C-alpha positions in Angstrom: 8.9 -27.6 -32.9 9.0 -23.9 -31.8 6.2 -22.9 -34.4 4.0 -25.5 -33.0 4.6 -24.2 -30.0 4.0 -20.8 -30.5 0.8 -21.6 -32.4 -0.7 -23.9 -29.2 0.2 -20.3 -27.4 -1.9 -18.0 -29.9 -4.6 -20.5 -29.7 -4.8 -20.5 -26.3 -5.4 -17.2 -25.6 -7.6 -16.9 -28.8 -9.9 -19.2 -27.5 -9.8 -18.1 -24.0 -10.9 -14.5 -25.8 -13.3 -15.8 -27.9 -15.0 -17.6 -25.0 -15.0 -14.7 -22.8 -18.3 -12.9 -21.2 -18.9 -9.2 -22.6 -18.1 -8.1 -19.1 -14.6 -9.4 -19.6 -14.6 -7.7 -23.1 -15.4 -5.0 -21.7 -12.7 -4.9 -19.0 -9.8 -5.8 -21.3 -10.9 -2.9 -23.8 -10.4 -0.8 -20.8 -7.4 -1.5 -19.6 -5.6 -1.8 -23.3 -7.4 1.9 -23.5 -5.4 3.2 -20.0 -2.5 1.5 -21.5 -2.5 3.5 -24.7 -2.8 6.5 -22.8 -0.2 5.8 -20.7 2.9 4.5 -23.0 1.7 6.6 -26.0 0.0 9.5 -25.4 1.6 10.6 -22.2 5.0 9.8 -24.0 4.7 12.1 -26.6 3.6 14.7 -24.6 5.1 15.1 -21.0 8.4 12.8 -21.8 9.8 14.6 -24.9 13.1 13.4 -25.8 15.9 15.8 -24.0 18.9 14.4 -25.0 18.0 14.5 -28.8 16.6 18.3 -28.4 19.5 19.4 -26.3 22.6 17.8 -28.1 23.2 17.6 -31.8 25.5 14.0 -31.3 25.7 10.9 -30.0 29.3 11.9 -28.5 27.4 14.8 -26.6 24.8 12.8 -25.5 27.3 10.3 -24.0 29.4 12.8 -22.7 26.2 14.1 -20.7 25.1 11.4 -19.8 28.3 10.2 -18.2 28.4 13.1 -16.6 25.9 13.2 -14.7 25.6 9.6 -13.7 29.2 10.3 -11.9 29.2 13.5 -10.3 28.5 12.7 -6.8 
């Protein structure tokens, strides 16, 4: 039952993209490139893992988060 539903959903989107005009494909390529830049490139260079780099273990990280969340 579930496999059939997932297969039908996959086939729906696959057929839609296959029959799309070249203009539509170009727009989707631009959208996917922008998403890649936003979520991968920006994450790597502009949003470092502050907790992992400044604290040694999970207990210290959790304590730091708890202190910052409960401060007035």
